[in-house]
C-alpha positions as CSV (number, residue, x, y, z in Angstrom):
1,M,122.0,1.1,105.2
2,D,120.7,0.3,109.0
3,V,120.9,3.9,110.2
4,E,118.2,4.6,107.8
5,V,115.9,2.2,108.6
6,D,113.0,2.2,111.2
7,H,113.7,-0.7,113.5
8,Y,110.5,-0.1,115.5
9,S,107.9,0.4,112.1
10,V,109.8,-3.1,110.8
11,L,108.8,-5.0,113.8
12,G,105.4,-3.1,113.8
13,L,106.0,-0.8,116.2
14,L,105.2,2.8,117.1
15,S,108.1,5.4,116.5
16,G,109.7,8.3,118.4
17,E,109.0,8.5,121.9
18,E,106.9,6.3,121.7
19,G,108.9,3.6,120.8
20,A,111.6,4.6,123.4
21,K,109.0,3.6,126.2
22,L,108.6,-0.2,125.1
23,S,109.6,-2.7,127.2
24,E,112.2,-5.6,126.4
25,K,108.8,-8.0,126.8
26,D,107.0,-6.0,123.9
27,I,109.9,-6.2,121.9
28,S,110.2,-9.3,121.7
29,R,106.3,-10.2,121.4
30,A,106.4,-7.8,118.4
31,Y,109.2,-9.7,117.2
32,R,107.8,-13.4,117.4
33,S,104.0,-12.3,115.9
34,K,106.2,-10.7,112.9
35,A,108.4,-13.7,112.3
36,L,105.5,-15.7,111.9
37,E,104.2,-13.5,109.7
38,L,107.5,-13.2,107.4
39,H,108.8,-16.7,107.6
40,P,110.1,-17.8,104.5
41,D,108.4,-21.3,104.9
42,K,105.0,-18.8,105.0
43,R,106.2,-17.2,101.7
44,P,107.4,-19.7,99.2
45,D,106.3,-17.7,96.2
46,D,107.4,-14.6,97.8
47,P,111.3,-14.0,96.4
48,N,112.3,-11.3,98.8
49,A,110.9,-13.5,102.0
50,H,114.3,-14.3,103.3
51,A,115.6,-10.7,103.0
52,N,112.6,-9.5,104.6
53,F,112.9,-12.2,107.1
54,Q,116.9,-11.3,108.0
55,K,115.9,-7.5,108.0
56,L,113.3,-8.1,110.8
57,K,116.1,-10.4,112.9
58,T,118.3,-7.5,112.5
59,S,116.5,-4.7,113.2
60,Y,115.2,-7.5,116.6
61,E,119.2,-7.9,117.2
62,I,119.6,-4.1,117.7
63,L,116.6,-3.1,119.7
64,K,117.2,-5.8,122.3
65,D,120.7,-4.6,122.5
66,E,120.7,-1.8,125.3
67,K,123.4,0.1,124.1
68,A,122.4,0.0,120.4
69,R,118.7,0.5,121.2
70,K,119.6,4.0,123.0
71,L,122.0,5.3,120.2
72,F,119.0,4.4,117.5
73,D,116.7,6.4,120.2
74,D,119.0,9.1,120.4
75,L,119.4,9.0,116.7
76,L,115.6,9.4,115.7
77,R,114.9,12.0,118.2
78,I,118.3,13.9,116.5
79,K,116.1,13.3,113.3
80,R,112.9,14.9,115.1
81,D,114.5,18.0,116.2
82,R,115.7,18.6,113.0
83,L,112.8,18.4,111.1
84,R,111.0,20.0,113.9
85,H,113.8,23.3,113.1
86,Q,113.6,22.7,109.3
87,S,109.6,23.3,109.7
88,Q,110.0,26.3,111.8
89,H,112.7,27.8,109.4
90,D,110.6,27.1,106.6
91,T,107.3,29.2,108.3
92,K,109.7,31.6,109.2
93,R,111.3,31.7,105.7
94,R,108.0,31.6,104.2
95,K,106.7,34.3,106.5
96,M,109.4,36.6,105.8
97,M,109.0,36.1,102.0
98,S,105.3,37.2,102.7
99,D,106.4,40.5,104.8
100,L,109.0,41.5,102.1
101,E,106.6,41.0,99.2
102,E,104.0,42.9,101.5
103,R,106.5,46.0,101.9
104,E,107.2,46.1,98.3
105,R,103.5,45.8,96.9
106,A,103.3,48.5,99.4
107,A,106.3,50.5,98.6
108,F,105.0,50.8,94.7
109,A,101.5,50.8,95.4
110,P,100.4,54.1,95.3
111,D,99.8,56.9,98.3
112,P,95.8,56.9,99.3
113,T,95.7,60.4,99.7
114,T,96.6,60.5,95.6
115,R,94.6,57.6,95.1
116,A,91.7,58.7,96.7
117,R,92.2,62.5,95.1
118,E,92.3,60.8,91.3
119,E,89.0,58.5,92.1
120,E,87.3,61.6,93.1
121,E,88.3,63.7,90.0
122,R,87.5,60.3,87.9
123,I,83.7,60.3,89.3
124,A,83.7,64.0,89.1
125,R,84.1,63.8,85.3
126,K,81.9,61.7,85.1
127,L,78.8,63.2,86.8
128,K,79.6,66.3,84.6
129,E,79.0,64.5,81.7
130,E,75.8,62.8,82.7
131,I,74.9,66.1,83.5
132,S,75.7,67.6,80.2
133,R,74.0,64.6,78.4
134,I,70.6,64.9,80.8
135,R,70.8,68.7,80.0
136,A,71.0,68.3,76.0
137,M,68.5,65.7,76.1
138,H,66.3,67.9,77.5
139,A,67.1,70.7,75.8
140,N,66.5,69.1,72.1
141,K,63.0,67.9,74.1
142,S,62.1,71.3,75.1
143,A,63.3,72.3,71.1
144,S,60.7,69.9,69.6
145,T,57.7,70.6,71.8
146,A,58.0,74.4,72.3
147,P,54.9,76.2,71.1
148,T,55.3,77.7,67.7
149,S,55.7,81.5,67.9
150,R,51.7,82.8,66.8
151,K,50.1,86.4,65.8
152,E,46.4,87.1,65.3
153,T,45.8,88.3,61.8
154,P,43.1,91.7,61.9
155,G,40.4,88.5,60.4
156,G,40.7,86.4,63.3
157,K,43.2,84.1,61.6
158,E,45.7,82.9,63.9
159,S,49.1,82.7,61.3
160,M,52.5,81.1,62.5
161,D,55.6,83.6,61.8
162,G,57.4,83.2,58.6
163,S,55.1,80.6,57.1
164,G,52.3,81.9,55.6
165,I,50.1,79.0,57.0
166,G,47.2,80.0,59.7
167,L,44.1,78.2,61.1
168,D,41.4,80.2,61.3
169,K,40.0,80.3,64.8
170,E,36.1,80.9,63.2
171,K,36.0,77.7,61.7
172,V,36.9,75.8,65.0
173,L,34.4,74.3,67.7
174,K,35.0,73.6,71.5
175,V,32.7,70.3,72.0
176,S,32.7,68.9,75.2
177,W,30.1,66.6,76.9
178,E,29.7,64.3,80.4
179,K,30.9,60.8,80.8
180,I,27.9,59.0,80.9
181,G,26.0,56.7,78.7
182,E,28.1,56.6,75.3
183,D,31.1,58.3,75.1
184,Y,32.3,59.7,71.9
185,S,35.0,58.9,69.5
186,A,37.1,60.7,67.0
187,Q,35.6,59.2,64.5
188,R,31.8,59.7,65.9
189,L,32.2,63.6,66.4
190,R,33.4,63.1,62.4
191,E,30.1,61.7,61.5
192,L,27.9,64.1,63.4
193,F,29.2,66.7,62.4
194,E,29.9,66.0,58.9
195,K,25.9,66.7,58.7
196,F,27.0,70.5,58.5
197,G,30.1,70.4,56.3
198,E,33.4,69.1,55.3
199,V,35.1,68.0,58.7
200,E,39.2,68.9,58.4
201,D,40.0,67.5,62.2
202,V,39.1,66.3,65.3
203,V,41.1,66.6,68.4
204,I,39.6,64.4,71.5
205,K,41.1,65.3,74.8
206,S,39.3,63.3,78.1
207,S,39.3,63.0,81.5
208,K,37.2,60.7,83.8
209,K,34.1,63.0,84.4
210,K,34.0,65.1,81.1
211,G,34.9,64.6,77.3
212,S,36.2,67.6,75.1
213,A,37.0,67.9,71.5
214,L,37.9,70.5,68.8
215,V,36.8,70.3,65.7
216,V,37.8,71.7,62.9
217,M,35.3,72.7,60.4
218,A,36.5,73.2,56.3
219,S,34.0,76.6,56.5
220,K,33.1,79.2,58.7
221,N,29.2,78.7,57.2
222,A,29.9,74.8,58.5
223,A,30.9,76.3,62.1
224,V,28.1,78.3,62.2
225,A,25.7,75.9,61.5
226,A,27.0,73.1,63.9
227,T,26.9,76.0,66.6
228,G,23.2,76.9,66.2
229,S,21.8,73.3,66.8
230,V,22.3,70.9,69.4
231,C,23.4,67.1,68.2
232,G,24.7,64.1,69.5
233,D,22.8,61.4,71.4
234,L,20.0,62.2,73.7
235,S,21.5,60.7,77.0
236,N,24.4,62.7,76.4
237,P,24.3,65.7,74.3
238,L,26.9,67.4,72.6
239,L,27.8,71.0,74.1
240,V,29.5,72.8,71.2
241,L,30.5,76.3,71.4
242,P,33.0,78.2,68.8
243,L,36.6,78.8,69.8
244,Q,36.2,82.2,68.2
245,P,32.6,83.6,67.9
246,A,32.5,85.3,64.3
247,V,33.0,89.2,64.3
248,I,29.6,90.8,63.6
249,T,29.8,94.4,62.2
250,E,26.7,96.3,63.0
251,F,25.4,99.9,62.9
252,P,24.8,100.9,66.1
253,R,21.0,101.5,65.8
254,A,20.8,98.0,65.0
255,Q,22.8,96.9,67.9
256,K,20.2,99.0,70.2
257,S,17.6,96.8,68.1
258,V,18.9,93.6,68.9
259,E,19.3,94.3,72.5
260,L,16.1,95.2,72.6
261,D,14.4,92.6,70.8
262,G,16.7,89.9,72.8
263,P,19.4,87.9,71.9
264,K,18.9,85.2,69.2
265,L,19.6,81.8,70.1
266,S,21.8,80.9,67.1
267,N,24.1,83.6,67.9
268,L,24.5,83.3,71.7
269,V,28.3,83.6,72.6
270,G,30.0,83.9,76.2
271,A,27.9,83.7,79.5
272,G,24.3,83.8,77.3
273,Y,25.2,81.3,75.2
274,Q,26.3,78.6,77.8
275,A,23.4,79.4,80.1
276,F,21.6,78.4,77.2
277,E,23.3,75.2,76.1
278,D,23.3,74.0,79.9
279,S,19.2,74.5,80.2
280,V,19.0,72.6,77.2
281,L,21.5,70.4,78.4
282,K,19.5,69.8,81.5
283,K,16.3,69.3,79.9
284,L,17.5,66.5,77.6
285,Q,19.4,64.6,80.7
286,K,15.8,65.1,82.1
287,K,14.2,63.1,79.3
288,A,16.6,60.6,79.4
289,A,16.3,59.8,82.9
290,E,12.2,59.4,82.4
291,R,12.4,57.2,79.6
292,Q,14.9,54.9,81.3
293,K,12.3,54.7,84.0
């Protein structure tokens, strides 16, 4: 139908408000240009050439007629208004639907206070679980590293309660050395002290300035023999002390005679033994320094 056709577009002109402002000369000029383009003689192979040309002539006749053109412009204006109102209506409808959905979500959504309280309770439960886990971990660690209850027997042996297995302190030697020159390994210490008897175990504990170790001998005699000797490298000798000196039972007169005669170097304990070892160590270090010069 002609009322559904945009006659301005058929002539290749702008439609709507811009088309309504066109003059008759503009319309005639557009028609002549379009007629030259769509004339059937120019399109012998186009089966729709005649129909398109007739359509062009009809649009031109409508736009050329003042009354018909005014009616057509009013029709286009009404269509534009309807489309604009429909678009506005659709926009309002979409907004109303969106607001409605938002209100429904808000109505069914949990109360913010309740949600915050539930979140707080959830985090509190998680925290309690973590605290329990950490306490259990520390309890297991403390149980695995706690020292076994020990007691000393009158003979100088340290035994563990309930097991009957003990460690004789008189067979344990405290060995120390300065961190100068060649350092000592557990294997090296074992080789040195095996000269005095069988070695059961060697435990090294070193710092940056000083090295130390505990050497467990198989017999008390071997421990005493190693204590009375200075061993190790001359450039870095070992200081050997008993973990617990052997208990020597002496009669009072014999003790007095010993005090008069002076302490024996092989049985020195405490401060006297320490002073003796320090003097020997200084002499050996001095000799080593002189040799290096």
